[in-house]
C-alpha positions as CSV (number, residue, x, y, z in Angstrom):
1,M,18.1,-13.5,-27.6
2,R,16.6,-13.2,-24.1
3,L,13.2,-12.0,-25.1
4,N,12.9,-13.7,-28.5
5,N,9.2,-13.6,-29.7
6,K,8.1,-12.4,-26.2
7,V,5.3,-9.9,-26.4
8,V,6.2,-6.9,-24.2
9,I,4.1,-3.9,-23.3
10,V,6.0,-0.8,-22.3
11,T,4.1,2.2,-20.9
12,G,5.5,5.7,-21.0
13,A,7.6,4.6,-23.9
14,S,7.9,7.9,-25.7
15,R,11.2,9.1,-24.1
16,G,13.6,8.6,-21.2
17,I,13.7,5.3,-19.3
18,G,10.6,4.0,-21.1
19,R,12.2,4.5,-24.5
20,A,15.4,2.9,-23.4
21,I,13.5,-0.1,-22.1
22,A,11.6,-0.5,-25.3
23,V,14.7,-0.3,-27.5
24,R,16.6,-2.8,-25.2
25,C,13.7,-5.2,-25.4
26,A,13.7,-4.9,-29.2
27,K,17.4,-5.8,-29.2
28,E,16.5,-8.9,-27.3
29,G,14.0,-10.0,-29.9
30,A,10.8,-8.9,-28.3
31,K,7.6,-8.0,-30.1
32,L,6.7,-4.6,-28.7
33,V,3.6,-2.7,-27.7
34,V,4.8,0.9,-27.0
35,C,2.3,3.2,-25.4
36,D,2.2,6.7,-24.0
37,I,-0.2,9.6,-23.7
38,L,2.4,11.2,-26.0
39,D,3.6,10.2,-29.5
40,C,5.8,7.1,-29.6
41,D,6.8,7.4,-33.3
42,E,10.5,7.8,-32.6
43,T,10.6,4.9,-30.2
44,A,8.7,2.7,-32.6
45,A,11.0,3.7,-35.5
46,E,14.1,2.9,-33.5
47,A,12.7,-0.5,-32.4
48,R,11.6,-1.3,-36.0
49,A,15.1,-0.5,-37.2
50,L,16.4,-3.2,-35.0
51,G,14.0,-5.7,-36.6
52,A,11.2,-5.7,-34.0
53,D,7.5,-6.0,-34.7
54,V,6.0,-2.9,-33.0
55,L,2.5,-1.8,-32.2
56,E,1.9,1.8,-31.1
57,A,-1.0,2.5,-28.8
58,R,-1.9,6.0,-27.6
59,T,-2.8,5.3,-24.0
60,D,-3.8,7.3,-20.9
61,V,-2.8,4.8,-18.2
62,S,-5.1,6.6,-15.7
63,S,-8.1,5.6,-17.8
64,E,-9.7,2.2,-17.3
65,E,-11.1,2.2,-20.8
66,D,-7.7,3.0,-22.3
67,T,-5.9,0.3,-20.3
68,Q,-8.5,-2.4,-21.1
69,K,-8.2,-1.4,-24.8
70,L,-4.4,-1.6,-24.6
71,A,-4.5,-5.2,-23.4
72,Q,-7.2,-6.2,-25.9
73,T,-5.4,-4.6,-28.8
74,A,-2.1,-6.3,-27.9
75,I,-3.7,-9.7,-27.8
76,E,-5.6,-9.1,-31.1
77,C,-2.3,-8.0,-32.8
78,F,0.1,-10.6,-31.3
79,G,-2.1,-13.4,-30.0
80,H,-0.9,-13.1,-26.4
81,I,1.1,-10.9,-23.9
82,D,4.1,-12.1,-22.0
83,V,5.4,-9.1,-20.1
84,L,4.0,-5.8,-18.9
85,I,6.5,-3.0,-17.9
86,N,4.7,-0.2,-16.0
87,N,7.0,2.8,-16.6
88,A,4.5,5.6,-17.3
89,A,4.8,8.4,-14.6
90,I,4.8,12.1,-14.1
91,F,6.6,14.3,-11.5
92,G,3.9,16.9,-10.9
93,A,0.7,18.2,-12.4
94,A,1.9,17.8,-16.0
95,E,5.0,17.0,-17.9
96,D,5.4,20.1,-19.9
97,Q,9.0,21.0,-20.4
98,E,8.7,24.5,-18.9
99,S,7.2,23.2,-15.7
100,V,10.0,20.6,-15.4
101,K,12.7,23.1,-16.2
102,N,11.4,25.4,-13.5
103,K,11.1,22.6,-11.0
104,G,7.4,23.2,-10.8
105,F,6.9,20.0,-8.9
106,I,9.4,20.8,-6.2
107,K,7.5,22.5,-3.4
108,P,6.7,22.1,0.3
109,I,3.8,19.8,1.0
110,E,1.5,22.7,2.1
111,E,1.9,24.2,-1.4
112,I,1.0,21.1,-3.4
113,R,-2.4,21.6,-4.9
114,V,-4.9,18.8,-4.3
115,E,-5.5,18.5,-8.0
116,D,-1.7,18.0,-8.6
117,W,-1.6,15.3,-5.9
118,D,-4.6,13.6,-7.4
119,R,-3.1,13.7,-10.9
120,V,0.3,12.2,-9.8
121,M,-1.5,9.4,-8.0
122,A,-3.8,8.8,-10.9
123,V,-0.9,8.3,-13.4
124,N,1.8,6.8,-11.1
125,V,-0.2,4.5,-8.9
126,K,-3.6,4.1,-10.4
127,G,-1.9,3.6,-13.8
128,V,0.1,0.7,-12.5
129,F,-3.1,-0.8,-10.9
130,L,-5.2,-0.4,-14.1
131,C,-2.5,-1.7,-16.5
132,S,-1.8,-4.7,-14.3
133,R,-5.5,-5.4,-13.8
134,A,-6.0,-5.3,-17.6
135,V,-3.4,-8.1,-18.2
136,I,-3.8,-10.3,-15.1
137,P,-6.8,-12.3,-16.4
138,H,-4.8,-13.1,-19.5
139,F,-1.7,-14.0,-17.5
140,K,-3.8,-16.2,-15.1
141,S,-5.3,-18.1,-18.0
142,R,-1.8,-18.9,-19.4
143,K,-0.4,-19.5,-15.9
144,A,2.5,-17.3,-17.0
145,G,3.5,-13.6,-17.2
146,K,5.8,-11.0,-15.8
147,I,5.0,-7.5,-14.5
148,V,7.9,-5.1,-14.0
149,N,7.1,-1.8,-12.2
150,I,9.4,1.2,-12.4
151,A,9.5,2.8,-8.9
152,S,12.1,5.1,-7.6
153,A,14.8,5.2,-4.9
154,T,13.2,8.3,-3.6
155,A,10.7,6.0,-1.9
156,F,13.4,4.9,0.4
157,I,14.9,8.3,1.3
158,G,11.9,10.6,1.0
159,L,12.1,13.9,-0.9
160,A,10.8,16.6,1.5
161,N,9.7,18.8,-1.3
162,A,8.2,16.3,-3.7
163,A,5.7,14.5,-1.4
164,H,3.3,13.5,-4.2
165,Y,5.9,12.0,-6.5
166,T,7.8,10.3,-3.6
167,T,4.7,8.9,-2.0
168,S,3.4,7.5,-5.4
169,K,6.7,5.6,-5.9
170,G,6.4,4.1,-2.4
171,A,2.9,3.0,-3.2
172,I,4.3,1.2,-6.3
173,I,6.7,-0.7,-4.2
174,T,3.9,-1.8,-1.9
175,L,1.7,-2.7,-4.8
176,T,4.5,-4.8,-6.3
177,K,4.7,-6.9,-3.2
178,V,0.9,-7.3,-3.0
179,L,0.7,-8.4,-6.6
180,A,3.6,-10.8,-6.2
181,R,1.9,-12.5,-3.3
182,A,-1.5,-12.6,-5.0
183,L,-0.2,-14.0,-8.3
184,G,2.5,-16.4,-7.3
185,D,0.2,-19.4,-7.5
186,F,-0.3,-18.6,-11.2
187,S,3.5,-18.5,-11.9
188,I,3.3,-14.8,-12.5
189,N,6.4,-12.8,-11.5
190,V,6.0,-9.2,-10.2
191,N,9.1,-7.1,-9.4
192,A,10.1,-3.5,-9.3
193,V,13.1,-1.4,-10.4
194,A,13.9,1.6,-8.3
195,P,16.2,4.0,-10.1
196,G,18.2,6.8,-8.4
197,M,19.0,9.9,-10.4
198,V,19.0,8.8,-14.0
199,W,20.4,11.1,-16.7
200,T,17.2,11.4,-18.7
201,E,16.0,14.5,-20.6
202,A,13.7,15.4,-17.8
203,V,16.3,15.1,-15.1
204,L,18.9,17.1,-17.0
205,A,16.3,19.8,-17.7
206,T,15.3,19.9,-14.1
207,Y,18.6,20.0,-12.2
208,S,21.7,22.1,-12.7
209,D,25.0,20.5,-13.8
210,D,26.4,21.0,-10.2
211,E,23.4,19.2,-8.7
212,V,23.8,16.3,-11.1
213,R,27.5,16.0,-10.5
214,D,27.0,16.2,-6.7
215,T,24.9,13.0,-7.1
216,V,27.6,11.3,-9.0
217,R,30.1,12.2,-6.3
218,R,27.9,10.6,-3.6
219,Q,27.8,7.4,-5.6
220,L,30.1,4.5,-4.9
221,I,30.5,4.0,-8.7
222,K,31.5,7.4,-10.0
223,R,29.7,7.6,-13.3
224,P,26.3,8.7,-14.6
225,V,23.4,6.3,-14.2
226,L,21.8,6.1,-17.7
227,P,18.4,5.0,-18.9
228,E,20.1,2.0,-20.4
229,D,21.2,0.9,-17.0
230,V,17.6,0.7,-15.8
231,A,16.6,-1.0,-19.1
232,N,19.2,-3.7,-18.5
233,V,17.6,-4.6,-15.1
234,A,14.1,-4.4,-16.6
235,V,15.1,-6.9,-19.3
236,F,16.5,-9.3,-16.8
237,L,13.2,-9.2,-14.9
238,A,11.3,-9.7,-18.1
239,S,13.3,-12.7,-19.2
240,E,13.3,-16.3,-18.1
241,E,16.5,-15.7,-16.2
242,S,14.4,-14.1,-13.4
243,D,11.8,-17.0,-13.1
244,A,12.7,-17.5,-9.4
245,V,12.6,-13.8,-8.6
246,T,9.4,-12.2,-7.4
247,G,8.3,-9.5,-5.0
248,A,11.8,-7.9,-5.2
249,V,12.9,-4.3,-5.6
250,H,16.1,-3.7,-7.5
251,V,17.7,-0.4,-6.8
252,V,19.8,1.1,-9.7
253,N,21.7,4.1,-8.3
254,A,25.4,3.2,-8.6
255,G,25.5,2.9,-4.8
256,E,24.4,6.5,-3.9
257,F,22.4,4.9,-1.1
258,M,22.2,1.3,0.0
259,Y,19.1,-0.5,1.2
């Protein structure tokens, strides 16, 4: 198995892409730390059913205290950390289903509230910074470690009516390159995955069937992009197979756009 006995932290693991990544890592033999500001019981149960050792950690990735505790607890439980997968993210001010369903985060830039901008940046960008900072000293001491950041293809095309979300994902790509350059001498790999429209619960609740199908029609490969497709790439980047890959951004969008 590609991640046999590797200790992997997955943030935002309660649902969607994060849950798919956690389950895929479990199938590959990883020991998991699943964390989210939401409950991760279902993800943990699915991973345990596959035979994985799983630690659940309720974590607000925008909190320095929470992220430091996350790293410390993982080390105390499993002895070390091998991989951090930064997946936790929000679209707008909050991830309540009514807001998502009503496209509450889709609005012109002049209508985006400052507090909503700040909250998206706190979770999507500061969260990656804080979680990475929490594990980097441990990785440096071991001269090994992998960080996988989940960005978005929106960073390459720009969504005119989701400036906060799109900008946050562009920042993650830049931070990925900065960390890769800063940590290479310690044999620490840092890469990003940039999904296109992935058929998650949030996306299917946000967009109409016609909008989703229009995306598939624009793709070179005419089939839905699923959370498991993103998970497959994340596992590759977490595994020893990617030891010579760092500072890279891997787009998973079935060829809707090419970069």
